[in-house]
C-alpha positions as a Markdown table, in Angstrom:
| # | Residue | x | y | z |
|---|---|---|---|---|
| 1 | Met | 22.8 | -13.2 | 16.7 |
| 2 | Ser | 21.2 | -15.4 | 14.0 |
| 3 | Asp | 21.8 | -15.0 | 10.6 |
| 4 | His | 18.1 | -16.2 | 10.0 |
| 5 | Pro | 16.1 | -14.2 | 12.5 |
| 6 | Arg | 12.6 | -15.5 | 13.0 |
| 7 | Ser | 9.5 | -14.5 | 10.8 |
| 8 | Leu | 7.2 | -12.6 | 12.5 |
| 9 | Ala | 4.1 | -15.3 | 11.6 |
| 10 | Asp | 6.1 | -17.1 | 14.0 |
| 11 | Gln | 5.9 | -14.8 | 16.9 |
| 12 | Thr | 3.5 | -13.5 | 19.5 |
| 13 | Thr | 2.1 | -10.2 | 20.2 |
| 14 | Ala | 4.1 | -9.8 | 23.0 |
| 15 | Glu | 7.6 | -11.0 | 21.2 |
| 16 | Leu | 6.8 | -8.4 | 18.7 |
| 17 | Gly | 7.0 | -5.7 | 21.2 |
| 18 | Gly | 3.7 | -5.3 | 22.3 |
| 19 | Arg | 0.1 | -4.5 | 20.2 |
| 20 | Thr | 1.6 | -0.6 | 19.5 |
| 21 | Ser | 4.8 | -1.9 | 18.0 |
| 22 | Val | 4.9 | -1.1 | 14.5 |
| 23 | Leu | 5.8 | -4.9 | 13.9 |
| 24 | Ala | 2.4 | -5.9 | 15.6 |
| 25 | Arg | 0.6 | -3.2 | 13.4 |
| 26 | Gln | 2.1 | -4.4 | 10.3 |
| 27 | Gln | 1.2 | -7.9 | 10.9 |
| 28 | Ala | -2.5 | -7.2 | 11.5 |
| 29 | Asp | -2.5 | -5.8 | 8.0 |
| 30 | His | -1.0 | -8.8 | 6.5 |
| 31 | Val | -3.7 | -11.0 | 8.5 |
| 32 | Glu | -6.6 | -8.8 | 7.2 |
| 33 | Leu | -4.9 | -8.5 | 3.7 |
| 34 | Asp | -4.8 | -12.5 | 3.8 |
| 35 | Arg | -8.6 | -12.5 | 4.5 |
| 36 | Leu | -9.7 | -9.8 | 2.0 |
| 37 | Leu | -7.6 | -12.2 | -1.0 |
| 38 | His | -9.3 | -15.2 | 0.2 |
| 39 | Glu | -12.8 | -13.2 | 0.1 |
| 40 | Leu | -11.9 | -11.5 | -3.7 |
| 41 | Gly | -11.1 | -15.1 | -4.7 |
| 42 | Arg | -14.8 | -16.1 | -4.0 |
| 43 | Thr | -16.2 | -13.5 | -5.3 |
| 44 | Ala | -17.6 | -12.9 | -8.8 |
| 45 | Pro | -15.5 | -10.8 | -11.5 |
| 46 | Asp | -18.8 | -8.2 | -11.6 |
| 47 | Ala | -19.0 | -8.0 | -7.9 |
| 48 | Gln | -15.3 | -7.6 | -7.1 |
| 49 | Gly | -15.3 | -4.1 | -7.0 |
| 50 | Leu | -16.0 | -3.7 | -3.2 |
| 51 | Val | -13.7 | -6.0 | -2.1 |
| 52 | Leu | -11.0 | -4.6 | -4.4 |
| 53 | Arg | -11.7 | -1.0 | -2.7 |
| 54 | Arg | -11.3 | -2.5 | 0.7 |
| 55 | Ile | -8.0 | -4.0 | -0.6 |
| 56 | Tyr | -6.7 | -0.7 | -2.0 |
| 57 | Arg | -7.7 | 1.1 | 1.5 |
| 58 | Leu | -5.7 | -1.4 | 3.2 |
| 59 | Val | -2.7 | -1.7 | 0.9 |
| 60 | Phe | -1.9 | 1.4 | -0.2 |
| 61 | Pro | -1.9 | 3.3 | 2.9 |
| 62 | His | 0.2 | 0.6 | 4.2 |
| 63 | Ala | 2.7 | 0.7 | 1.9 |
| 64 | Phe | 2.9 | 4.4 | 1.9 |
| 65 | Ala | 3.7 | 4.5 | 5.9 |
| 66 | Glu | 6.4 | 2.0 | 5.4 |
| 67 | Glu | 8.2 | 4.0 | 2.5 |
| 68 | Ser | 7.8 | 7.0 | 4.8 |
| 69 | Val | 8.6 | 5.8 | 8.2 |
| 70 | Leu | 9.9 | 2.1 | 8.0 |
| 71 | Trp | 12.4 | 2.1 | 5.2 |
| 72 | Pro | 14.4 | 5.3 | 6.0 |
| 73 | Val | 15.3 | 3.4 | 9.4 |
| 74 | Leu | 16.1 | 0.5 | 7.9 |
| 75 | Arg | 18.8 | 2.0 | 5.4 |
| 76 | Arg | 20.2 | 3.7 | 8.3 |
| 77 | Val | 20.5 | 0.7 | 10.7 |
| 78 | Leu | 21.6 | -2.1 | 8.4 |
| 79 | Pro | 24.3 | -2.5 | 5.8 |
| 80 | Asp | 22.1 | -4.0 | 2.9 |
| 81 | Gly | 19.2 | -1.6 | 4.0 |
| 82 | Glu | 19.5 | -0.2 | 0.4 |
| 83 | Glu | 18.9 | -3.0 | -1.1 |
| 84 | Leu | 16.5 | -4.7 | 1.0 |
| 85 | Thr | 14.1 | -1.6 | 1.0 |
| 86 | Leu | 14.6 | -1.0 | -2.8 |
| 87 | Gln | 13.1 | -5.0 | -3.2 |
| 88 | Val | 10.0 | -4.1 | -1.6 |
| 89 | Glu | 10.0 | -0.7 | -3.2 |
| 90 | Gln | 9.6 | -2.4 | -6.7 |
| 91 | Glu | 7.0 | -4.8 | -5.4 |
| 92 | His | 5.0 | -1.7 | -4.4 |
| 93 | Gln | 5.5 | 0.0 | -7.7 |
| 94 | Glu | 4.3 | -3.3 | -9.7 |
| 95 | Val | 1.2 | -3.3 | -7.1 |
| 96 | Asn | 0.1 | 0.4 | -8.2 |
| 97 | Glu | 0.9 | -0.3 | -11.9 |
| 98 | Leu | -1.4 | -3.7 | -12.0 |
| 99 | Val | -3.7 | -1.8 | -9.9 |
| 100 | Thr | -4.0 | 1.2 | -12.5 |
| 101 | Arg | -4.1 | -1.5 | -15.3 |
| 102 | Leu | -6.8 | -3.4 | -13.8 |
| 103 | Glu | -8.8 | 0.1 | -13.3 |
| 104 | Arg | -9.2 | 0.4 | -16.8 |
| 105 | Leu | -10.5 | -3.4 | -17.8 |
| 106 | Asp | -14.1 | -4.2 | -17.9 |
| 107 | Pro | -15.0 | -7.4 | -15.5 |
| 108 | Ala | -16.0 | -9.3 | -18.5 |
| 109 | Asp | -12.3 | -8.9 | -20.5 |
| 110 | Pro | -10.1 | -11.7 | -20.4 |
| 111 | Glu | -6.9 | -10.1 | -19.4 |
| 112 | Arg | -8.5 | -9.1 | -15.7 |
| 113 | Arg | -8.0 | -12.8 | -14.6 |
| 114 | Thr | -4.2 | -12.6 | -15.5 |
| 115 | Val | -3.8 | -9.6 | -13.9 |
| 116 | Leu | -5.9 | -10.3 | -10.8 |
| 117 | Asp | -3.9 | -13.2 | -10.5 |
| 118 | Arg | -0.4 | -11.4 | -10.6 |
| 119 | Leu | -1.8 | -8.7 | -8.5 |
| 120 | Thr | -2.5 | -11.2 | -5.4 |
| 121 | Asp | 0.7 | -13.2 | -6.2 |
| 122 | Val | 3.0 | -9.4 | -5.8 |
| 123 | Leu | 0.9 | -8.6 | -2.7 |
| 124 | Arg | 1.8 | -12.2 | -1.2 |
| 125 | Glu | 5.2 | -11.9 | -2.0 |
| 126 | Asp | 5.4 | -8.6 | -0.4 |
| 127 | Val | 4.3 | -10.2 | 3.0 |
| 128 | Arg | 6.5 | -12.6 | 2.7 |
| 129 | Asp | 9.6 | -10.7 | 2.3 |
| 130 | Glu | 8.7 | -8.1 | 5.0 |
| 131 | Glu | 7.6 | -10.6 | 7.7 |
| 132 | Asp | 10.4 | -13.0 | 6.8 |
| 133 | Leu | 13.4 | -11.0 | 5.9 |
| 134 | Leu | 13.1 | -6.9 | 6.6 |
| 135 | Leu | 11.3 | -6.6 | 9.4 |
| 136 | Pro | 12.7 | -9.6 | 11.3 |
| 137 | Arg | 16.3 | -7.6 | 10.3 |
| 138 | Leu | 14.7 | -4.3 | 11.7 |
| 139 | Gln | 13.8 | -5.9 | 15.1 |
| 140 | Ala | 17.2 | -7.5 | 15.5 |
| 141 | Arg | 18.6 | -4.1 | 15.4 |
| 142 | Val | 16.2 | -1.8 | 17.2 |
| 143 | Gln | 14.9 | -1.9 | 20.7 |
| 144 | Pro | 11.1 | -2.6 | 21.4 |
| 145 | Ala | 10.6 | 0.7 | 23.3 |
| 146 | Arg | 11.9 | 2.2 | 19.6 |
| 147 | Leu | 9.5 | -0.2 | 17.8 |
| 148 | Arg | 6.6 | 1.3 | 19.8 |
| 149 | Arg | 7.6 | 4.8 | 18.9 |
| 150 | Leu | 7.9 | 3.8 | 15.0 |
| 151 | Gly | 4.6 | 2.3 | 15.5 |
| 152 | Val | 2.8 | 5.6 | 16.7 |
| 153 | Ala | 4.6 | 7.2 | 13.6 |
| 154 | Trp | 3.5 | 5.0 | 11.4 |
| 155 | Glu | 0.0 | 4.5 | 12.5 |
| 156 | Val | -0.1 | 8.3 | 12.1 |
| 157 | Val | 1.0 | 8.4 | 8.7 |
| 158 | Arg | -1.1 | 5.7 | 7.5 |
| 159 | Arg | -4.5 | 7.4 | 8.6 |
| 160 | Val | -3.6 | 10.2 | 6.7 |
| 161 | Ala | -2.1 | 8.6 | 3.6 |
| 162 | Pro | -3.5 | 8.2 | -0.2 |
| 163 | Thr | -5.8 | 5.1 | -0.4 |
| 164 | Arg | -5.4 | 4.8 | -4.3 |
| 165 | Ala | -2.7 | 3.6 | -7.1 |
| 166 | His | -0.5 | 6.4 | -7.6 |
| 167 | Pro | 2.3 | 4.9 | -9.9 |
| 168 | Val | 3.9 | 8.2 | -11.0 |
| 169 | Val | 4.4 | 9.3 | -7.4 |
| 170 | Ala | 7.9 | 8.7 | -5.6 |
| 171 | Arg | 8.5 | 5.7 | -3.5 |
| 172 | Arg | 10.7 | 7.5 | -1.2 |
| 173 | Pro | 10.8 | 10.8 | 0.6 |
| 174 | Pro | 10.6 | 13.6 | -0.1 |
| 175 | Gly | 8.4 | 13.2 | -2.8 |
| 176 | Asn | 6.1 | 10.7 | -1.2 |
| 177 | Val | 5.7 | 12.7 | 1.9 |
| 178 | Leu | 5.0 | 15.8 | -0.2 |
| 179 | Ala | 2.3 | 13.9 | -2.4 |
| 180 | Ala | 0.3 | 12.5 | 0.8 |
| 181 | Leu | -1.6 | 15.4 | 1.9 |
| 182 | Pro | -3.1 | 16.3 | -1.1 |
| 183 | Leu | -3.6 | 12.9 | -2.5 |
| 184 | Ser | -5.1 | 11.7 | 0.6 |
| 185 | Val | -8.0 | 14.4 | 0.1 |
| 186 | Val | -8.6 | 13.3 | -3.5 |
| 187 | Asp | -8.4 | 9.7 | -2.7 |
| 188 | Arg | -10.7 | 9.8 | -0.1 |
| 189 | Ala | -13.4 | 11.9 | -2.2 |
| 190 | Arg | -13.1 | 9.3 | -4.8 |
| 191 | Asp | -13.7 | 6.8 | -2.3 |
| 192 | Arg | -16.9 | 8.2 | -1.0 |
| 193 | Thr | -18.3 | 9.2 | -4.6 |
| 194 | Asp | -17.5 | 5.6 | -5.9 |
| 195 | Ala | -19.2 | 4.1 | -2.8 |
| 196 | Ala | -22.0 | 6.1 | -3.4 |
| 197 | Leu | -22.1 | 5.1 | -6.9 |
| 198 | Gln | -22.0 | 1.7 | -6.1 |
| 199 | Arg | -25.1 | 1.6 | -4.0 |
| 200 | Gly | -27.3 | 1.8 | -6.8 |
| 201 | Thr | -29.4 | 3.9 | -9.1 |
| 202 | Arg | -29.9 | 7.4 | -7.9 |
| 203 | Pro | -31.2 | 10.8 | -9.0 |
| 204 | Glu | -27.7 | 12.2 | -8.7 |
| 205 | Arg | -25.7 | 9.4 | -10.4 |
| 206 | Pro | -24.9 | 11.0 | -13.5 |
| 207 | Gly | -23.4 | 13.9 | -11.5 |
| 208 | Leu | -21.5 | 11.2 | -9.2 |
| 209 | Val | -20.2 | 9.8 | -12.3 |
| 210 | His | -18.9 | 13.3 | -13.5 |
| 211 | Leu | -17.5 | 13.7 | -10.0 |
| 212 | Ser | -15.8 | 10.4 | -9.9 |
| 213 | Arg | -14.0 | 11.4 | -13.2 |
| 214 | Ala | -12.6 | 14.6 | -12.4 |
| 215 | Leu | -11.4 | 13.7 | -9.4 |
| 216 | Thr | -9.7 | 11.3 | -11.0 |
| 217 | Ala | -8.0 | 13.2 | -13.5 |
| 218 | Leu | -7.3 | 15.4 | -11.0 |
| 219 | Ala | -5.5 | 12.8 | -9.2 |
| 220 | His | -3.5 | 11.9 | -12.3 |
| 221 | Arg | -2.4 | 15.7 | -12.6 |
| 222 | Leu | -1.3 | 15.9 | -9.0 |
| 223 | Glu | 1.2 | 12.9 | -9.7 |
| 224 | His | 2.8 | 14.6 | -12.3 |
| 225 | Leu | 3.8 | 17.5 | -10.4 |
| 226 | Pro | 7.7 | 17.5 | -10.0 |
| 227 | Pro | 7.9 | 17.8 | -6.6 |
| 228 | Phe | 6.1 | 14.4 | -5.9 |
| 229 | Arg | 8.4 | 12.9 | -7.9 |
| 230 | Ser | 11.6 | 13.8 | -6.2 |
| 231 | Gly | 13.6 | 11.1 | -4.3 |
| 232 | Glu | 12.5 | 8.0 | -6.7 |
| 233 | Asp | 14.9 | 5.5 | -7.4 |
| 234 | Pro | 15.6 | 4.6 | -11.1 |
| 235 | Ser | 14.3 | 1.5 | -10.8 |
| 236 | Thr | 10.5 | 2.6 | -9.6 |
| 237 | Ala | 10.1 | 5.5 | -11.7 |
| 238 | Arg | 7.5 | 6.0 | -14.3 |
| 239 | Ala | 7.8 | 8.3 | -17.1 |
């Protein structure tokens, strides 16, 4: 077996185990992320909110499903799985921190460009680490049939995962698994509320602003519940 397995980017869907394989599902998300990042770069700062929300709705459920379904398998089947998955978890944590910081900045704030550039860089680094290193190693150890079963589990988790940054929640089970449902419900309500706000001035706009703030505050309170922080590695923990 080669010590340097082929990147997922160099393989066909059939080689990845078919379209339902977790590898093919991961790669499809990576392709969509690359498209969205290019779109973000072409969008004026005061109009980036919609593109960023689409990125968040892709990135956070994707990462949550990895951390809940894939990385535990990698830690079991690879002798260096702990080290490899921790590196990616640290990247995921930085993404959460950067998005939380970005959401507090006005579009005209000069700091925003620096934070946005770093976020884009970390997201691209994460894709390369996964496609070139982690997932090919998983592919080398796991049969295609199991990759397809993992793909089903990954997709199920992704569909019910939180869609916003939660830097306080554990990057590992059991904390992240326990947090999934309550945070997902709140996040998706925030998504709908913020989308309604962005559609323009409406009679209920003050009420929507109040609701958005209340949901954000609720999400932050939920994050700090002790069960949702259990299982965290110290290097990705946030006080």
